[in-house]
N, C-alpha and C positions, 0 to 999 in steps of 0.2 A: 533414605538418606535424609539428615537433617539440613536445614538451610545453612548456608555458609556462614561461617563466623568471622568478625572483624577482628583482625590481630594489629595491634599499634607496635610497630618496630621502634626500638629506643635505641638512639645512637649518641647518647650523651658521653661526655668525657669521664664523669663522675655519677656514681649511683644517686647522688642528691639531684643532679641534673635530670636523671631519668625519672626519678620519684616525682619530681616536679611536673613533668609531662603526664605522667600517670594520674596525679591530681586534676590535671586540666582536662584530660580526655576521658576519664573514667566513665563518665554516663554514655559514652558513644562506642565504647568498645567491649568485646567479649573476653580478650585475652591479650597477652603481652609478649613480645619477643625481646629479650635482652641481648642485644648484641655486643656481647664482651669484648669482641675485636676492636671495638670503638673506645672502650675504656681506657684512661690512662693505665699504665703499667701497674702501680701500687693500688689503683681502685678495682682492677680485674681480679686481684687475690681476695676481693671481698664478696664477689659475686654470689658467694653461698647464701648470704643473708637476704638477697634481693627478694625472693618469693614471699617471705614472711612479711617483709615491709611493704610490698606491693599490695598483697591481700587480692591477688588476681590469679587465675591460671597463667603460667609463665612456661615459654620456651627458652631454653639455653642454646645460644648459637655463637660460635667463634669461628667466623668466616675466614678462609685463606684468601689472600689477594687474587690469586688465579680464579677463584670463584666469585670475584666482585667485592671480597671483603678487604679489611685493613690488617690482618694478622700476617707478619712477616717473619715471624721466628720459626724454627723448624717444627716438624711434627712431634719430637719429643717434648717439646715445651708446651704445645698445645694440649697433648694428651695429659700432662701434668696438670694443666689449667682446667681442663674438663673433669679431671678426677677431683681436684680441690674443690670445684664448685658443686660437684654431686656428691661429696663425701658427707658421712654422718646422715644420710637421709632418714627422714622421721617416718616409720611406718605406723605411727600411731595418728599422726596428723598430717595428711598429704598436702595441706595448704602451705606447709613450710617447706616443701619440696618443688623442684622444677617438675612439672607435670609431663614435659616434653623435652626432649633434647635433639638437635639437629645435626647429624652426622651425614658426611658426603657419601656418595655411592662407593668410594673407594677408600673410605675410612673405616676401617674394622679393627677394633681393639676388643678381644674377647672380655677383659676384665671390666671395661666400660659398659659393654652391652650386658654383662651378666648384673652388674650394679643397676642398670636401668631396669631390667626384667625383675630384679629382687624387689625393688621398692615401687614398682607400678610406674616407672616414667617411660612414657611411650617415645620410641625412636622415630624421628622423622628422617628418613633416608633420601637425601636429596641429590639433585644433579644440575649444575648451572652451566648453561652455554652461553657465553657472553657475546658470542660474534655469529652464531650460526642458529638456524631453526633446528628443531628436534622433530623428526618423523617417527612414526609408529608409537605414539605416545602410550597406549594402553599396553603393547607388547613391552615397551621399555619399562614401564610400571611394573608388570608382572615379574620381570627379571630383577628388579631392583627389590623387591619384597621377599626378603629371604625368609621371614618368619612371618607367622599370622598376626603379630602385633606391630609390625613397622608400617609407618605411612609414607609411601612413596611422594616425592616432590620434585617436579620438574619445572624449572624456569629457563626461558630462552630468549634471546633477543632476535625478533623477527626482521629479515631484510626487506619485507614488503607485506602488504595488507593480506596477500595470498597465505603467507604463512600463518597469520592468525586465523584466517577462514579454515584452514587445514586443521588447526587445534580444535575448533568448535565441531567440525564435521567429524573427527576421530572420536570424540568424546561425548557425542550426544546421547548415548546409552551406557555411559561408563559409570555404573552405580554398584558394582560388585564389592567394593570395599573403599574405606577413606582415603583419599588421595589430595594433592595440592598442586594445582596447575596454574601457570601464569606465563603470559607473553609480556616481556619487558618493553620498556621504552614507550614513545609517544604511540605508535601504532598499536600497542597492546593494551591500551586503557580498557577497552570493552571487555577484554578477559578479567579484569579486576572488578568492574562494575557488575558484569553479568556472570559472576562466578557461580551462579546456579545453574546456569546452561552447560558448564563443565562438570558440574556436580562437585566442585572444589570443596574440600573441607573447611578452607578459611580464604580469606583475601587479606593480604597485607596493605597497611596503611602507615603513614608517618606524619609527624608534625608539620605544620604550615609555617616553616621559619625560613629566613634566607640563607641559613648555612646547613640546610639540609640536603646532604649529597645523595639522598636517594630519589630526589625528586627526577633527576636524570634517567632512572630506570623505571619510571612511570607512578611512582607512590602518590596517592590521593590522600589528603587530609581526612581524619575521621569525621570530623564535623560536616564537611562538605558531602562525604559518602552517605551521612545520615540525613542531613538537612536539604541537601540539592537532589541527590540520587535516590534517596529513600530506599537504600539498600535493603534493609530488613523486610520491606513490603514486596520485594520483587519475586515473581514466581513463574511458573510456565505459562499462566494465562496472561502475564504483562504484555501490553502491546509496546513495542519498540520504535521509538523515532530517534533522529540523530541529526548531527550537522558534520560535513565533511568538507575539507579543504586542507591546504598545505602550506606552512607547516602547522597551522592552527594552534598557535601557541597559547593564546588566550581568547576565550569567547565567553559573553554573559549569556548566550541564548540558552543554555541548559537551566539556568536559574529561572528565566522567564517562562520556558515552556513547563519544566516541572512544576512550578508554582501553580500554573494553570490546571495541571492534572490534578493536583491536590484540592484546589479550589472547586473543582467540579467532581471531586470523589472518583476520578478515573484511575484504574489500574494500568497506568501507563509510565514510560520513562524515556527520557530523552538524553542521548549521550553524545559526546564526541567520536568521530570516526576519522581521525587523520590519515590522509593518503595522498601521495604524489600522483596516483594514477586513478582517474575516475572510473575507468573499466573495472578495475580490481574493486573499488568501493561498491560498485553495483553488484559485483558478484558476491562480496562479502555480505552485503545487505540481503540478497537473496537467500543466502545460506542461513543467516540467523533469524531472518523474518521480519526485518525492518519494513515498517509500513509507509514511512516518509522521511524524507531528509531535507533540510536546509542546506544549501550549496553555496560555498564562499570562493574567494580567490584560492587557487587559479582556475577554477573548474566551470565557472558560470557559462562558458561559452562552449567548452568542449563536451559538457554533459548532454548538450542537445542532441548529439549524435548517438547517445545511448537511449532516447526516448522514443517511445511508440507514437505519442502524440502530445502536442503542445497547444497552449491557447493563443489567443490573437496577440496578446502583448509579448508573448516569447517570440512568435513569428516576426514581429516587427522589430523588436530589440535584438533577436538572435542570441538570447542570454537568459538562462533560467536559474533563479536562486531557490526554487521549492519544487520538490519531485515528489510524487506519490505513487505507491505501487498498487494496482488494481488489477485482480484476475492474473497476477504474474507478469503484467506489463507496467511500464513506468510512464508516467504522464508529467509534464513540465509546466510551471506556472512562473509568473514574475511579480513578487510583491514588493520588490525594490522601489519600482516607479511610484507606487501608491503610498509606500512608507515615506519616502523622500517628499512627494507633494504635500502630504498632510503636515509632516514636521517642518517644512520649509515655510509654509503659510502660517502655521501657527507661531513660529519663530519671528518672522517679520511683520506679521499683521497684515499682509497684502491678500487680496481676494483673488488674484491672479498674477501673471508676469507681463501683462500687456504694457508696452513702453519700457520694459526692462532689458538690459544687456546682460547676458550671463557668460562668464569665462568657465569652461568646464576643463578641469586639469585632470588629464589622464584618458586613456582610450580603451579600457577593459570593459567587463560585463556590468560593472556598476555604473562607469561612465554612459554606457548606451542606455540604462535604465533612466538615469538623471536626464539625459539628452530628450528620451521620450516624454518625461514628465515636463520638461521646460517647453517642449513644443505643445503639448497637451494644454499648457497654462497660458499660451499666447506669447511666449517670450522669445526673444531673439538670442542666438548663443555662437560662441567660437570654442572650438575644441582644441585644447592644447596638449600635445605629447611630445616626449623625447624623440620618439620615431615617426617622422613626419607622416610617412604612408598610413600609418594606424590612426592618426588624427583625421587624416583625410577620409578613410573608410567610415568612420563613425559619424563624422560631419555630413557627408553625402547622403548617408541614410536618412537623415532628418532635414536636409535642406539648409544646414548651418555652414558657417565658415570654419576654417581650420589655420593652425600655424604650429611651428615647432616650439617646445617648451624650452626656451633659452632666453638669454638676455637680448638677443636680436629681435625678439618679439615684445619687448616691453610696451611698445606704442600700440599693439594690438591688444595686449591686456588691459591697458589703460582704457581704450575704447569700450570694452565688454566688462568694466569694472564695477557695475552696479552691484553685482551679486557673484562672487567667486565660489565656485564649488570644487572642493578637493576631493577627487574619487580614488586616488591610488592608495596603497598600503604604505607609502612612504611617510615616516614619523610614527608609525604603530609600535607601542611598548617603548617609546624612546623618552627618557627623561633628561636628556642632554640639551644644551642650548642649540639653536638653531644652527645648522650647518648644510653644506651641499649634499649630505647623505640622509638627512633627516627632514628637510624642508624643501619641497619642490619648487618653491618661489624664493628661495634664499637670495635671489638676485634683485628681487623686486622691492622697491621702497613704497611701503603702505602709506597712503595719504591720510587715513582716519575716515575717509569717506566711504570706502568699501564695506560691504557685507561678506563676511567669509562664513561659509558652511563647510565643514571638515566632516566627512562621512565616518572617520575613525572615532571610537569612544574610549580607546585605552591607549594612552591615558587621556583623562578628561580634558586636558589642555596640552594639545600637540605643540611642537616648536613653531610652526607656522601660525597657530592660533595664538600662541604667546606673543610672537612680534607683531602680529595685526592688532591684537588687544593693547598692546602698549602704545600703538600708534593712534589709538582712539577708536578702532573699528569695532563694530558690533559682530560677535561671533558666536558660533554654535558648533557643538560636536554632534556625533551621530547617535546619541543614546536615544533621542525622540524617534529617530528613523528605525532604529533597531526594534524600539518597541511596537511601533504601529505595523512595520511589515511583518514582525513576529505574531501580532495579533491576528493578521490575516493569514499567515501560515497556520496558526493553531486552527482556525476556522477551516481552512482546506483539509487539514489533517483528521480534524475530530468531528467536523460538522456543528460545533458549538461555538458560539461567540464567547471570546475570551473574557470579557468584562461583565457578561451576563450574571446576574445573582442567581446562585444555586440554592433552592430552598432544601431544607433538611427534613 
């Protein structure tokens, strides 16, 4: 079977909107899917002319709401719309026709099927499960394929990463005919990037726009699919790495690692593996052959229980952000502490933290790595957390003080305000002004003398950073920390220095 194609799904309200997207993404895709159910009613009547205008292989889809689409009129109206869009097919110039049409498993109209057969339009016979996983994938595809020219398509919404693992397991040798397979939603992203592993005929992508309704089902932008994940270069010999966490809404780690593989001419890819259950993540990684993973919130502590052996830093910190599979066993490392140390000293210009008092906000895995680094650099610290006992647990590991994160502890925060390190996820992806939900120190009045280091890097300026900056404080986000800990991870994964120049 050929390598999977990249299909751009078009959801504009007008033909012109869709053609504008075709112009933008043409270099990055192999084919187009016109979602006529998204077109305005008057525009949908002109769908017939789209293939000729687009000048690329096109799929015609009119998806019902029950299957995740927007078409709400009756089946009679939908049949007429299909017929109009397929009418007068040109048997002399197939470029003017829809080369594919998507009919659901239960949509059988002999006249439409005969028209498709007569003019060489392949039928994609689809089934969408928006609330449940689908089992017995191959058997289900066999039953859907009524004729030799139909391409079965199954897309389902997984309830857990185990459901996605089962998809890869069931289809590892599924090569007897063309098919399209996809797990939707955040947990299904691996099935889109690694479509070659399920031998899928294509993977669906869509535009990176704020009004893109398909983002919720896990569509990736075609440019990202090409330039970050290098989709066309992936094959059975590709080494797979990734990052796991939950909800893992946004991460720049794939960009960093995948660029490293390109720089060093490695056949490798690094993908997001979102999961709320770290044990399921490990089982999934074992199934698809992942060689190493970055681990982020909330799994840095719980992942330790899944590991065969850990390094000295993990033993002291009791949290791991880097795991590697060797001989079917997983080994744990912590690069957060060194990434933080290097970026903090670079930011402040300090050689160490002697005579410095540091307030550490939060008591999770990242907080422990920061506390480890502060101690190693000779600083003194106080750990602040909303749950007093968690702050105590982290502080006592390193001989530091602790306090509850509240207005009652302002005097203690002031005592340790030389450097304030924000280690929680509070404020991540927030573009709103500071409030009690997005600023862990919303009650603290900055004097302008504090140094603030927020390990979050999205957005570049978090609400807590913005307030501190307005007061005259020197502030830093977690971009440099991400970079330096990522470089170390890259070395652990591949044995190669990230910044080493590769000669051709």
